[in-house]
C-alpha positions in Angstrom: -38.3 -6.5 -12.8 -38.5 -5.8 -9.0 -38.9 -2.8 -6.9 -34.8 -3.2 -6.5 -34.1 -2.3 -10.2 -37.5 -0.1 -11.4 -36.2 2.5 -8.6 -32.7 2.5 -10.4 -34.3 3.0 -13.8 -36.5 5.8 -12.8 -33.4 7.9 -12.3 -31.7 7.5 -15.3 -31.9 9.2 -18.6 -31.9 6.8 -21.8 -28.7 4.9 -22.1 -29.0 4.4 -25.8 -29.4 6.9 -28.4 -29.5 5.8 -32.2 -28.4 9.3 -33.0 -25.5 10.3 -30.7 -22.4 11.4 -32.0 -19.9 8.7 -32.2 -16.9 10.7 -33.3 -14.7 10.5 -30.4 -14.7 6.8 -30.6 -12.3 7.2 -33.7 -10.7 10.2 -32.3 -10.0 10.8 -28.7 -10.3 14.7 -27.7 -10.0 14.6 -23.9 -7.3 17.0 -22.6 -6.5 18.7 -19.5 -8.1 21.6 -18.8 -6.1 24.6 -17.6 -5.6 24.8 -13.8 -6.3 28.5 -13.9 -8.3 30.9 -16.1 -6.8 32.1 -19.3 -4.8 35.0 -19.2 -6.1 38.5 -20.3 -4.7 39.2 -23.8 -5.8 41.1 -26.9 -8.4 38.9 -27.6 -9.9 39.1 -24.3 -12.8 41.0 -23.2 -12.8 42.5 -20.0 -15.5 43.5 -17.5 -13.7 46.9 -15.8 -16.6 46.1 -13.0 -14.5 42.9 -12.4 -11.5 44.2 -11.8 -10.5 43.0 -8.4 -13.0 40.4 -7.9 -11.6 37.0 -6.9 -10.4 35.0 -10.3 -10.9 37.3 -12.7 -7.1 39.3 -11.9 -5.3 38.7 -15.0 -1.5 37.2 -15.4 0.9 39.0 -15.1 3.0 36.7 -17.7 5.8 38.5 -19.3 7.6 35.3 -20.9 6.1 32.9 -23.8 4.1 30.3 -22.2 5.2 26.6 -22.4 2.6 24.3 -23.2 1.7 20.5 -23.2 1.8 19.3 -26.3 0.0 16.0 -28.0 3.1 13.9 -26.7 3.9 15.7 -23.6 7.0 17.5 -24.7 7.5 21.2 -23.9 7.6 24.1 -26.5 7.9 27.6 -26.2 4.4 29.4 -28.0 5.9 30.5 -31.1 5.1 30.9 -34.7 5.8 28.1 -37.0 5.3 25.3 -33.7 3.1 22.3 -34.4 1.3 20.5 -31.7 3.5 17.1 -31.6 6.8 18.3 -32.3 9.3 17.1 -30.4 11.4 19.6 -28.4 14.0 21.0 -30.2 14.9 24.2 -28.7 18.8 25.2 -29.2 21.2 23.4 -30.2 20.9 19.2 -29.7 24.6 18.8 -29.6 24.6 21.4 -26.8 21.8 19.7 -25.0 23.7 16.1 -25.5 26.8 17.2 -24.7 25.6 18.8 -21.7 23.7 15.9 -20.5 26.5 13.3 -20.7 28.8 15.5 -18.9 26.2 14.9 -16.0 26.8 11.2 -16.1 28.9 9.7 -13.3 30.0 6.0 -13.6 29.1 4.2 -10.9 32.9 3.2 -9.2 33.8 7.1 -9.3 33.9 8.2 -6.0 35.5 11.5 -6.8 33.1 11.9 -9.2 29.9 11.2 -7.0 31.4 12.7 -4.1 31.8 16.5 -6.5 27.8 16.2 -7.1 27.2 15.4 -3.4 29.5 18.9 -3.1 27.8 20.5 -5.8 24.3 20.3 -4.2 26.0 21.2 -0.4 26.9 24.9 -2.4 24.8 25.0 -4.8 21.7 23.5 -3.8 21.7 24.1 -0.3 23.9 27.1 -0.3 26.2 25.5 2.4 29.6 24.9 2.7 31.9 22.3 4.3 31.5 24.7 8.0 28.5 24.8 8.3 27.4 21.0 7.1 25.8 18.6 9.6 24.4 15.4 9.3 21.3 16.3 8.1 22.5 18.7 5.3 24.8 16.0 4.4 22.2 13.5 3.8 20.1 15.9 1.6 23.0 16.7 0.0 23.6 12.9 -0.8 19.8 11.9 -1.8 19.8 14.9 -4.3 22.8 13.3 -5.7 21.3 10.1 -6.1 18.1 11.2 -7.2 20.5 12.9 -9.9 21.3 9.3 -11.0 17.6 8.1 -11.0 16.7 11.2 -12.7 18.3 10.3 -15.6 17.2 7.1 -15.6 13.7 7.9 -15.5 14.0 10.4 -18.4 15.5 7.2 -20.4 12.9 5.0 -19.5 10.2 7.4 -20.1 11.3 8.4 -23.4 11.8 4.8 -24.7 8.6 3.5 -23.7 7.1 6.7 -25.4 8.7 6.0 -28.5 7.6 2.0 -28.1 4.6 2.6 -27.0 3.9 -1.1 -25.0 1.2 -1.8 -23.2 1.4 -0.4 -19.8 -0.1 -1.2 -16.4 -1.4 1.4 -13.9 -1.2 0.2 -10.4 -3.9 1.8 -8.5 -2.9 1.3 -4.6 -4.5 4.2 -1.8 -0.9 3.2 0.3 2.4 3.3 -0.5 4.6 2.1 2.5 7.9 2.8 0.4 10.2 3.1 3.4 13.2 5.1 3.3 14.9 5.3 0.0 18.4 6.3 -0.1 19.5 2.8 0.8 17.3 1.0 -1.6 18.2 3.4 -4.4 22.1 3.0 -3.6 22.0 -0.9 -3.6 19.8 -1.3 -7.3 21.9 1.4 -8.9 25.1 -0.6 -7.6 26.3 2.3 -6.1 26.3 1.8 -2.4 29.9 1.0 -1.7 30.7 4.5 -4.0 28.6 6.7 -1.7 29.9 4.9 1.4 33.6 5.9 0.4 32.2 9.8 -0.9 30.6 10.4 2.6 33.5 9.1 4.4 35.6 11.3 2.1 33.7 14.1 3.0 33.9 13.6 6.9 30.5 11.5 6.9 29.5 8.2 7.7 27.1 6.8 5.5 24.9 4.5 8.0 24.5 8.1 10.0 23.4 10.0 7.1 20.8 6.9 6.6 19.2 7.3 9.8 18.5 11.0 9.0 15.9 10.3 6.3 12.3 9.9 7.4 10.0 6.6 6.7 7.6 8.1 3.3 4.3 8.1 5.6 2.0 6.6 2.6 0.2 3.6 4.3 -0.5 2.1 7.2 0.0 -1.6 6.6 0.7 -4.3 4.3 -1.7 -2.9 1.7 0.8 -0.2 1.4 4.0 -2.0 1.7 3.0 -5.0 -1.1 2.4 -1.9 -3.6 5.4 -0.9 -2.7 7.1 -4.1 -3.4 5.2 -4.6 -6.5 6.5 -1.6 -7.8 10.4 -2.2 -6.9 9.8 -5.5 -9.0 8.1 -4.0 -12.3 11.0 -1.7 -12.3 13.4 -4.6 -12.0 11.9 -7.1 -14.9 11.3 -4.3 -17.2 7.4 -4.3 -17.2 6.3 -0.8 -18.7 4.2 0.4 -15.1 3.2 3.5 -13.2 1.9 3.6 -9.7 -0.8 6.1 -8.4 -1.3 7.1 -5.1 -2.0 10.0 -2.6 0.1 12.3 -1.2 -1.1 12.5 2.4 1.1 14.9 4.3 0.7 13.5 7.7 0.6 10.1 8.8 -1.6 9.2 12.1 0.6 6.7 14.1 0.2 4.7 17.4 -4.5 2.1 24.8 -3.1 3.9 21.1 -2.9 7.7 20.7 -2.8 9.1 17.6 -0.1 11.5 16.7 0.7 13.2 13.7 3.8 12.3 11.8 4.4 15.0 10.0 7.1 13.2 7.6 7.0 16.4 5.1 8.0 18.9 7.4 11.3 18.6 5.9 11.3 19.0 2.2 11.6 15.7 0.2 14.3 14.9 -1.9 12.7 11.9 -3.4 9.4 13.4 -5.0 9.6 15.7 -8.2 6.8 18.6 -7.8 5.2 18.6 -10.9 3.2 21.9 -10.6 2.6 21.3 -14.8 0.8 18.3 -14.2 -2.7 19.3 -12.6 -6.7 18.7 -13.5 -10.1 19.7 -11.8 -11.6 17.7 -9.5 -15.2 18.5 -9.0 -17.3 17.7 -6.3 -21.5 17.9 -5.6 -22.9 20.0 -8.0 -26.3 19.0 -10.1 -26.8 16.8 -13.1 -28.5 17.6 -16.3 -29.7 14.7 -18.8 -29.0 15.4 -22.4 -32.4 14.6 -24.2 -32.4 11.3 -26.6 -29.2 10.3 -25.2 -26.9 8.4 -22.7 -24.7 11.7 -21.4 -25.1 14.3 -19.1 -23.7 17.6 -18.4 -22.7 17.7 -14.1 -22.1 21.3 -13.2 -21.7 23.5 -10.2 -20.6 22.0 -7.1 -17.1 22.7 -5.5 -13.6 22.1 -7.7 -9.9 21.7 -6.7 -6.9 20.8 -8.5 -5.3 17.3 -7.8 -1.5 18.3 -8.4 1.1 15.6 -9.4 4.4 14.9 -7.3 6.9 12.2 -8.7 8.8 9.7 -7.4 11.5 7.6 -9.1 11.3 3.6 -8.2 14.7 2.4 -9.7 14.8 -1.5 -10.6 17.5 -3.5 -9.8 20.7 -4.2 -12.0 18.5 -2.2 -15.1 18.5 1.0 -16.2 14.4 0.4 -16.1 13.0 3.3 -13.3 9.5 3.3 -12.9 7.5 6.1 -11.9 5.0 6.8 -8.8 2.7 9.3 -9.4 1.4 10.9 -6.1 -1.6 13.3 -6.1 -2.0 16.1 -3.9 -5.4 18.6 -3.1 -4.9 22.1 -4.0 -7.3 24.9 -4.1 -7.8 26.5 -7.6 -8.0 29.9 -6.0 -5.8 29.9 -2.8 -6.2 33.1 -1.2 -9.0 35.9 -1.7 -7.6 39.0 -1.1 -10.6 40.7 -1.1 -12.0 38.7 2.0 -9.0 39.5 3.4 -8.9 43.1 3.1 -12.3 42.8 4.4 -10.8 41.7 7.8 -12.3 38.5 7.0 -8.9 36.4 7.6 -10.4 33.1 7.9 -13.0 33.3 4.7 -9.4 34.3 3.1 -7.9 31.0 3.3 -11.2 28.6 3.8 -10.7 27.3 0.2 -7.3 26.6 0.3 -7.9 25.0 3.9 -10.9 22.9 2.2 -9.0 21.8 -0.7 -5.5 20.8 1.5 -7.6 18.8 3.9 -8.5 16.0 0.9 -4.9 15.0 1.3 -3.9 16.0 4.5 -4.3 13.1 6.3 -5.0 9.5 4.9 -8.2 7.4 6.0 -9.5 9.9 8.8 -12.1 8.6 11.2 -15.0 7.2 9.3 -17.1 7.0 12.6 -18.7 10.6 11.7 -20.4 11.6 8.9 -17.7 14.1 7.8 -14.7 11.4 8.1 -16.5 9.4 5.9 -17.5 12.2 3.2 -13.4 13.4 3.2 -12.6 9.5 2.8 -14.5 9.4 -0.8 -13.5 12.5 -1.5 -10.4 11.3 -1.2 -10.6 8.8 -3.2 -12.5 10.3 -5.9 -9.7 12.9 -5.9 -7.0 10.4 -6.1 -8.9 8.1 -8.9 -10.0 11.3 -11.3 -6.8 12.4 -11.2 -5.4 9.2 -12.4 -7.5 8.2 -14.2 -7.3 11.8 -16.7 -3.7 11.6 -16.3 -3.7 8.0 -18.0 -6.2 9.0 -20.7 -4.3 12.1 -21.8 -1.1 9.7 -22.2 -3.2 7.6 -24.1 -4.1 10.4 -26.3 -0.6 10.4 -27.5 -1.1 7.8 -29.5 -3.9 9.3 -31.7 -5.7 6.2 -31.8 -9.3 5.6 -31.0 -10.9 4.6 -27.6 -11.8 1.0 -28.9 -8.2 0.3 -29.2 -7.3 1.9 -25.1 -7.4 -1.7 -23.9 -4.9 -2.9 -25.9 -2.5 0.0 -24.4 -3.9 0.2 -20.9 -4.7 -2.0 -18.1 -5.6 -1.4 -14.3 -4.8 -2.8 -11.5 -7.2 -1.9 -8.5 -5.1 -2.7 -5.4 -8.3 -3.5 -3.2 -11.4 -1.5 -3.3 -10.5 1.7 -2.8 -9.6 2.7 -6.4 -13.2 1.3 -7.3 -14.5 4.4 -8.4 -11.9 4.6 -11.2 -14.4 2.3 -12.9 -17.9 4.5 -13.0 -15.1 7.7 -13.6 -13.9 6.3 -17.0 -17.1 5.6 -18.0 -18.0 9.3 -17.0 -15.3 10.5 -19.1 -16.1 8.3 -22.0 -19.7 9.1 -22.0 -20.4 12.6 -21.3 -16.5 14.4 -22.1 -16.4 11.6 -25.1 -19.7 11.2 -26.2 -18.8 7.0 -27.1 -21.8 5.6 -26.7 -22.6 3.8 -23.6 -22.5 0.0 -24.3 -18.8 1.1 -26.2 -17.8 2.7 -23.3 -18.8 0.0 -20.9 -17.1 -2.8 -23.6 -14.2 -0.3 -23.2 -13.9 0.0 -19.1 -14.8 -3.8 -18.4 -11.7 -5.1 -20.8 -9.5 -2.4 -19.2 -9.6 -2.3 -15.1 -8.3 -6.1 -12.9 -9.0 -6.1 -9.1 -7.3 -7.8 -6.1 -9.2 -8.7 -3.1 -7.4 -8.7 0.0 -10.1 -9.6 2.7 -12.6 -12.5 3.1 -14.6 -10.6 5.8 -17.9 -9.3 4.9 -18.0 -6.4 7.3 -14.5 -5.2 5.8 -16.1 -4.9 2.4 -16.4 -1.7 1.4 -19.9 0.4 0.8 -20.7 3.9 0.8 -24.3 5.1 2.1 -26.4 5.7 -1.0 -27.2 9.5 0.8 -23.6 10.6 0.9 -22.4 9.2 -2.6 -25.7 10.7 -4.0 -24.9 14.2 -2.7 -20.9 14.1 -3.4 -20.9 12.3 -6.7 -24.2 12.5 -8.3 -23.6 11.7 -11.9 -21.6 8.7 -10.7 -24.3 7.6 -8.7 -26.7 7.5 -12.0 -24.1 5.8 -14.0 -23.8 2.9 -10.9 -27.1 2.5 -11.7 -27.2 1.9 -14.9 -24.3 -0.5 -14.7 -26.4 -2.2 -11.8 -29.8 -2.3 -13.8 -27.9 -4.1 -16.8 -25.9 -6.5 -14.6 -29.3 -7.7 -12.6 -31.3 -8.0 -15.9 -28.1 -10.4 -16.9 -28.9 -12.2 -13.4 -32.5 -12.2 -13.8 -32.2 -13.8 -17.2 -29.8 -16.6 -15.6 -31.6 -17.1 -12.4 -35.8 -16.0 -13.6 -37.7 -15.6 -10.0 -34.8 -15.7 -7.8 -35.3 -12.4 -5.8 -33.1 -13.4 -3.3 -30.0 -14.0 -5.6 -30.6 -11.1 -7.2 -30.6 -8.7 -4.0 -27.2 -10.3 -2.8 -25.8 -9.9 -5.7 -26.7 -6.1 -6.8 -24.2 -3.1 -6.3 -27.0 -1.4 -4.4 -27.4 -3.1 -0.7 -31.4 -2.5 0.4 -32.3 -0.8 3.9 -32.0 1.7 5.4 -29.8 3.8 4.3 -29.0 1.7 0.9 -25.1 1.4 0.4 -22.8 1.1 -2.7 -21.4 -2.5 -2.6 -17.7 -1.5 -3.8 -16.4 -4.9 -3.9 -19.5 -5.8 -6.5 -18.9 -3.0 -8.5 -15.4 -3.8 -9.0 -16.5 -7.5 -9.7 -18.9 -6.6 -12.1 -16.5 -3.7 -13.8 -13.9 -6.1 -14.1 -12.4 -8.8 -16.5 -10.4 -10.0 -13.6 -10.6 -10.6 -10.3 -7.5 -12.3 -8.1 -7.1 -13.4 -4.7 -3.7 -13.2 -2.7 -3.8 -16.8 -1.6 -4.4 -20.2 -2.6 -7.2 -20.5 0.4 -8.0 -16.8 -0.2 -8.6 -17.5 -3.5 -10.7 -20.5 -3.0 -12.9 -18.9 0.0 -13.9 -16.1 -2.2 -15.5 -18.1 -4.8 -17.0 -20.4 -2.0 -17.8 -17.8 0.8 -18.7 -13.9 -0.1 -18.6 -13.9 -4.0 -20.1 -17.5 -4.1 -23.3 -15.9 -6.2 -20.8 -14.2 -8.5 -18.1 -17.0 -8.8 -20.0 -18.2 -12.2 -18.2 -15.3 -13.9 -15.0 -16.9 -15.2 -12.6 -13.8 -14.2 -11.6 -15.5 -10.8 -8.0 -16.0 -10.1 -5.1 -16.5 -8.0 -2.0 -14.6 -7.5 -0.1 -15.2 -4.6 1.1 -12.6 -2.5 5.2 -11.8 -2.5 7.9 -9.6 -1.3 11.4 -8.5 -2.9 14.3 -9.8 -1.7 16.6 -6.4 -2.5 14.9 -4.7 0.3 13.9 -7.6 2.6 17.3 -9.8 2.3 19.6 -7.5 0.7 19.2 -4.6 2.7 17.7 -5.4 5.8 20.5 -8.2 6.3 22.9 -8.1 4.4 25.5 -10.2 6.3 22.9 -13.2 5.4 23.0 -11.9 1.9 26.4 -12.1 1.6 26.9 -15.4 2.8 24.0 -16.7 0.2 26.3 -14.5 -2.7 29.4 -16.2 -1.7 28.3 -19.9 -1.4 26.1 -19.5 -4.5 29.0 -17.3 -6.6 26.8 -14.6 -7.6 24.1 -12.4 -7.2 21.8 -13.5 -9.6 19.5 -14.8 -7.1 18.5 -11.5 -6.1 16.4 -11.6 -9.2 15.7 -14.9 -9.2 15.1 -16.3 -5.7 14.4 -19.4 -6.4 18.2 -20.5 -7.1 18.5 -19.8 -3.2 17.0 -23.4 -2.8 20.4 -24.6 -4.2 21.7 -23.9 -0.6 19.6 -26.4 1.4 21.4 -28.8 1.6 23.8 -26.5 3.5 21.3 -27.2 7.0 24.0 -30.6 7.1 27.0 -28.4 7.0 28.3 -27.9 10.2 30.5 -24.8 9.3 27.3 -23.2 7.3 25.4 -23.8 10.3 27.9 -21.9 12.6 27.8 -18.9 10.0 24.0 -18.5 9.7 24.0 -18.8 13.2 26.4 -16.2 14.0 24.7 -13.6 11.7 21.0 -14.0 13.6 22.9 -13.5 16.7 24.5 -10.6 15.4 20.8 -9.3 14.3 19.2 -9.6 17.5 22.1 -7.8 19.4 21.4 -5.0 16.6 17.7 -5.4 17.8 18.5 -5.3 21.4 20.5 -2.0 21.4 17.7 -0.5 19.3 15.2 -1.7 22.2 17.5 -0.5 25.2 18.4 2.9 23.2 14.7 3.8 22.1 12.5 2.4 25.1 14.8 1.6 28.3 14.5 -2.1 27.8 17.6 -4.9 27.9 16.3 -8.2 26.6 18.7 -11.2 26.5 19.9 -12.4 22.6 19.9 -15.8 23.9 16.3 -15.8 24.5 13.9 -16.8 21.7 12.6 -13.9 19.6 8.8 -14.3 18.7 7.4 -11.4 16.2 3.6 -10.5 15.9 3.8 -7.6 13.3 1.0 -6.6 11.4 -2.3 -4.1 11.8 -3.8 -4.4 15.2 -7.1 -6.1 14.4 -9.2 -8.8 16.2 -9.2 -12.1 13.2 -5.3 -11.5 13.3 -5.8 -12.2 17.1 -2.6 -10.3 19.0 -4.9 -11.4 21.6 -3.9 -15.1 21.6 -0.1 -13.9 21.5 -1.1 -11.7 24.2 -3.1 -14.4 26.5 0.0 -16.6 26.1 2.2 -14.8 27.4 -0.2 -14.1 30.5 -0.2 -17.9 30.8 3.4 -18.5 30.5 3.9 -15.2 33.3 1.5 -16.5 35.5 3.3 -20.3 35.3 6.5 -18.7 36.0 5.3 -17.0 39.0 3.9 -20.2 40.3 7.4 -22.1 39.5 9.7 -23.2 42.0 13.5 -21.8 41.5 14.2 -25.0 40.0 11.2 -25.4 37.4 12.1 -22.0 36.3 15.8 -22.9 35.5 13.9 -25.6 33.1 11.7 -22.8 31.2 12.9 -21.4 28.3 13.6 -17.7 27.6 10.9 -15.7 25.6 11.1 -11.8 24.4 7.8 -11.8 22.9 7.7 -8.5 20.6 4.5 -6.6 19.1 4.6 -4.1 16.4 1.6 -2.7 14.5 -1.0 -0.1 14.6 -4.6 0.2 15.1 -7.3 2.3 13.1 -8.2 5.2 14.2 -11.9 4.4 15.6 -11.4 0.8 16.5 -11.7 0.8 19.8 -11.2 -2.7 20.8 -7.8 -2.9 18.7 -6.7 0.0 20.5 -7.7 -1.8 23.8 -5.5 -4.8 23.1 -2.7 -2.1 22.9 -3.1 -1.1 26.0 -3.1 -4.2 27.5 -0.1 -5.1 25.9 1.6 -2.2 27.1 0.6 -2.3 30.5 1.5 -6.5 30.5 4.7 -5.2 29.7 5.0 -2.8 32.4 4.2 -5.3 34.9 6.4 -8.5 33.7 9.1 -6.8 32.7 9.9 -5.2 36.2 9.2 -8.0 38.0 11.8 -9.5 40.2 10.3 -13.2 39.8 10.3 -13.4 36.1 14.2 -12.0 35.7 15.0 -12.6 32.3 13.2 -15.4 31.3 10.4 -13.1 29.8 10.2 -10.2 27.8 7.1 -8.2 26.4 8.1 -5.3 23.9 5.5 -3.2 22.0 7.4 -1.4 19.7 5.6 2.1 18.7 5.3 3.8 15.3 5.6 0.9 13.7 7.1 1.5 10.5 9.4 -0.1 7.3 12.2 1.1 8.9 11.7 -0.4 12.2 10.8 -3.6 10.3 14.1 -3.5 8.5 15.7 -3.8 11.8 13.2 -6.2 13.4 12.9 -9.2 11.2 16.4 -10.1 10.7 16.7 -11.0 14.3 13.3 -13.2 14.9 13.5 -16.6 15.7 9.5 -17.1 15.4 6.9 -15.8 13.2 3.8 -15.8 14.9 1.0 -15.7 12.0 -2.1 -17.2 13.8 -5.3 -15.7 12.3 -8.5 -17.4 13.0 -8.2 -19.9 10.0 -10.0 -18.3 6.8 -9.7 -14.5 7.8 -6.4 -13.8 6.6 -6.1 -13.2 3.1 -2.5 -13.9 2.5 -0.1 -12.0 4.9 3.7 -11.0 3.9 5.3 -10.2 7.1 5.1 -14.6 7.5 7.3 -14.3 4.3 9.6 -11.6 5.0 10.2 -13.1 8.3 10.5 -16.8 6.8 13.3 -15.7 4.1 15.3 -14.5 7.1 15.1 -17.9 9.2 12.2 -17.3 11.4 10.2 -20.4 12.0 6.5 -20.3 11.4 3.9 -20.7 14.6 0.6 -20.0 12.4 -2.7 -21.2 11.7 -3.3 -23.2 8.8 -4.4 -19.9 7.2 -3.4 -17.1 4.1 -0.2 -18.0 2.9 0.6 -19.9 5.8 -0.4 -22.9 3.9 1.5 -22.3 1.1 4.7 -21.7 2.9 4.2 -24.7 5.0 4.1 -26.5 2.1 7.1 -25.2 0.2 9.2 -25.3 3.9 8.1 -28.4 5.3 5.3 -28.9 7.7 7.8 -30.3 10.1 9.6 -27.4 10.0 6.9 -25.3 11.2 4.7 -26.0 14.1 1.1 -25.3 12.9 -1.9 -24.7 15.3 -5.5 -24.1 15.4 -9.1 -25.0 13.7 -9.1 -25.8 10.3 -11.1 -23.0 8.1 -13.6 -25.5 6.9 -14.9 -26.3 10.5 -14.7 -22.9 11.9 -18.3 -22.2 10.8 -19.7 -25.3 12.5 -17.5 -24.0 15.8 -18.7 -20.4 15.3 -22.0 -22.1 15.4 -21.8 -23.8 18.8 -20.0 -20.9 20.4 -23.1 -18.7 19.7 -26.0 -21.4 19.9 -24.8 -24.4 21.8 -22.4 -22.1 24.1 -20.3 -23.6 27.1 -18.9 -21.8 30.1 -15.1 -20.7 29.3 -13.7 -22.6 32.1 -15.2 -25.8 30.2 -13.7 -24.5 26.5 -10.3 -23.3 28.1 -9.5 -23.7 31.8 -5.9 -22.1 30.9 -7.7 -19.0 29.1 -10.2 -18.8 32.5 -7.3 -18.7 34.3 -5.8 -15.6 32.3 -9.0 -13.6 32.7 -9.2 -14.0 36.2 -5.8 -12.2 36.5 -6.9 -9.6 33.8 -10.1 -9.2 36.0 -8.5 -8.9 39.6 -6.7 -6.0 38.2 -2.9 -7.6 37.9 -2.3 -5.6 34.6 -4.3 -2.2 35.9 -7.6 -1.8 36.0 -9.9 -4.8 35.2 -13.2 -3.0 34.4 -11.4 -1.3 31.6 -10.8 -4.5 29.3 -14.8 -5.7 29.8 -15.5 -4.9 26.8 -12.7 -7.0 25.2 -13.1 -9.9 27.0 -16.6 -9.6 26.7 -16.0 -10.2 23.0 -14.9 -13.9 24.1 -17.1 -14.6 27.0 -20.2 -14.3 24.4 -19.8 -15.6 21.4 -15.9 -15.6 20.9 -16.3 -15.1 16.7 -12.5 -15.9 15.8 -11.8 -18.8 18.5 -9.5 -17.4 20.7 -10.9 -19.6 23.5 -11.7 -22.7 21.2 -7.6 -22.5 19.6 -6.1 -21.6 22.7 -5.0 -25.1 24.1 -3.8 -25.4 20.4 -1.6 -22.2 20.5 0.0 -23.6 24.1 0.8 -26.7 22.7 2.3 -25.4 19.9 4.8 -22.9 22.1 5.5 -26.0 24.0 7.1 -27.6 21.0 8.8 -24.1 19.7 10.8 -24.7 23.4 11.6 -28.3 23.4 13.1 -27.5 19.9 14.8 -24.4 21.1 16.8 -26.7 23.7 18.6 -28.2 20.9 20.4 -25.5 18.4 22.1 -27.2 16.2 18.3 -28.8 15.2 17.0 -25.2 15.5 19.5 -23.8 12.6 18.4 -26.9 10.5 14.7 -25.8 10.4 15.9 -22.2 10.1 17.9 -22.7 7.2 15.6 -25.1 5.3 12.7 -22.2 6.3 14.9 -19.3 4.7 15.9 -21.1 1.6 12.5 -22.7 0.6 11.3 -18.7 0.5 12.0 -18.9 -3.3 8.8 -19.0 -4.2 7.3 -15.9 -2.5 8.9 -13.0 -4.0 7.4 -10.2 -5.6 9.3 -10.9 -9.0 6.7 -14.1 -9.4 4.3 -12.2 -8.2 4.3 -9.2 -10.8 5.4 -11.9 -13.5 2.2 -13.9 -12.6 0.2 -10.3 -13.4 1.8 -9.8 -16.1 1.2 -13.1 -17.8 -2.4 -14.4 -16.4 -3.8 -10.7 -16.1 -2.1 -7.8 -17.5 -1.1 -8.5 -21.1 2.7 -7.0 -20.9 5.8 -8.0 -21.9 8.9 -6.5 -20.6 10.5 -3.0 -22.5 14.5 -2.5 -21.2 15.7 0.7 -21.8 18.9 0.0 -23.7 22.1 0.3 -21.9 23.6 2.8 -24.6 
């Protein structure tokens, strides 16, 4: 074998041992270690010289300690108690009666009001005379949480009893949005809570606005996870989500400002201080002779503490759980240092630990940021694995049956270290032989890829990895060695292929390729749109496509939030026309309404709803940004993360072109120009300079255009700051045009295209991602497609780099736009040189090549807008052809083709 693998071999202990013990294969013993030192008692020897030293202070527990049993129940430590007993403390009938007394019928307005008042007076310690809207929201939320927790407890108990195979969805982002409105809708209690809060003197809509969005993510990855867990619960599928409970989100020239969304107590989470796991970083590794095992010791340790968020299904008792991990110190306060006057040192360990989950995605342009990111990922993955395995141990089954009860879906590469962590636990702690552990692991994990951009695939510098997670790197070396041996047998002598397929990327420094590790360690890999899945196998993973684990599951969105909640009048129109709400759990039923496009009365009702939604958004823009917009203008919306491949620049340059055209037009010519309100929303990564520059240009263009008297109301440009799920819920129902113009072959799928389409926005987009499938379903004559096809992109890039032409030759219209920018029309033109240079030099994302096509598509939009009846027909046909793009269908596809799990509905009685 080449030097590529020889180095890996030299760093490893022997991987198989004929004499290895295997009892743990048949009798799992992993348990959650105590988060603190054992209490000092009669059976503990105390060194009096150590009294007062941190970590040796005895606990002053006077009550019997409650302990975690094998089944996860609690029981007091008392004579005669057996591990595995159910909790039978006290009189069972008393417990049952008390629990039933807490039940509130979904139509019982007074009963709901009683629960709200109980929380006002006993939880918040307030009363009617000093209750403001924030307090009323908190009490109402706690009342709703009571209803959720009853269902959550029933679901947990039922699934524990039935022991179905469960899916565990690992996503580093969970962009949940606000919970109150979604929860009461899923519980079918919205009208009841509206009436109850009104009787208590509060407007329910005002209470909804008191809630802050849960800042557990930044973009589509987290929102997709949120839609999926909603669908898991609605489809009665046994599953949990796992994520990070970061304290602060950074929000969007973009300036990062902290969003301390947890500075108010979050009523939706349940702190599980009884559920914590030790997490180790750094340290040393000692190989055990004649064994694949090793001892990882030393370094630093902290705790991952669980917080649970119940996720209700729609029209079902089943309630899923989202478990979030927060980092905490094992020893939070060093009293000796404090007493010695070293105040900073006294809290250093606490600060270091809590920093791990303080901010999601720390800036990784520096070493410290990279290390903190890897710490985040490992803490989340290790705690999740320990938790999953503890739950499996309740079944008292051998480890080789783990894949029959557990499947772990990795949402992108962030959780990939979980593969190695499971191997470490099985080999080092449970003494399972390496080959058996690998067989188990590769039947448990599945991997969802979300990008075809090679530069976006996650990889870690090997020196950083070795320093932070030394044992895991050893296991990766073994995995890689075995994998490359297989490759060498299939392709003897093909060293280039071996280098391309290796999990370790050669170079200075070397890198660990997490996507390669995810593919090698998973039994199934999926893309998220048909085109994306094809491109994965023909481009970035073409060497790995021979593995039979590749498949496709096109993304989807939940219609409960993205239609029922955010566009209630359209949802009611659908329900009234179809005769029931069943379409909310079978979205394909809305296709029955396609013929209504030819019904003039229905078109009028549909159009009035759109106008009302636009007026609502206009009111928000006026109150929040001081900007007036014309509701009769075309609302074009591009709402997504800021990235060069998503081409907000193409849209922006089109706006500048329109602005220059308006400036040149005569008063008579201006009367023929369609009115546009161009809306941008999204965030840029903290270290992404070009993306921030795009935001700066958008904002400066808006300042000029929106205050130019020559333009009047013909054009408005809006950049919505601090974009969130709640903002999207107002924006999406108001959109007329859905702008989806990524360079063909770069967008994996997209979900804003689905949300906007479901609410009747016409697609203006490239043939990329899920746009392809949307256009097929709604009909290309109801969409505005533009730009080069994915198959042509590489040839155009080659021409741009090696046979370059001037910008004036490629696109004279874009050249005029650049001249206006450089001339200082929108501020200092020199500031934007780095941005313009990316297009002048090689234009990797084909902005100049597609600009003419984009302008032509916009002209078609303007022409159609002039015929409002025809526009409305196409809008109706778009909305009601979106039945396939529901997360219910996506999750069912996962359940059928990847997870192999069945619904396990909690009985109504």
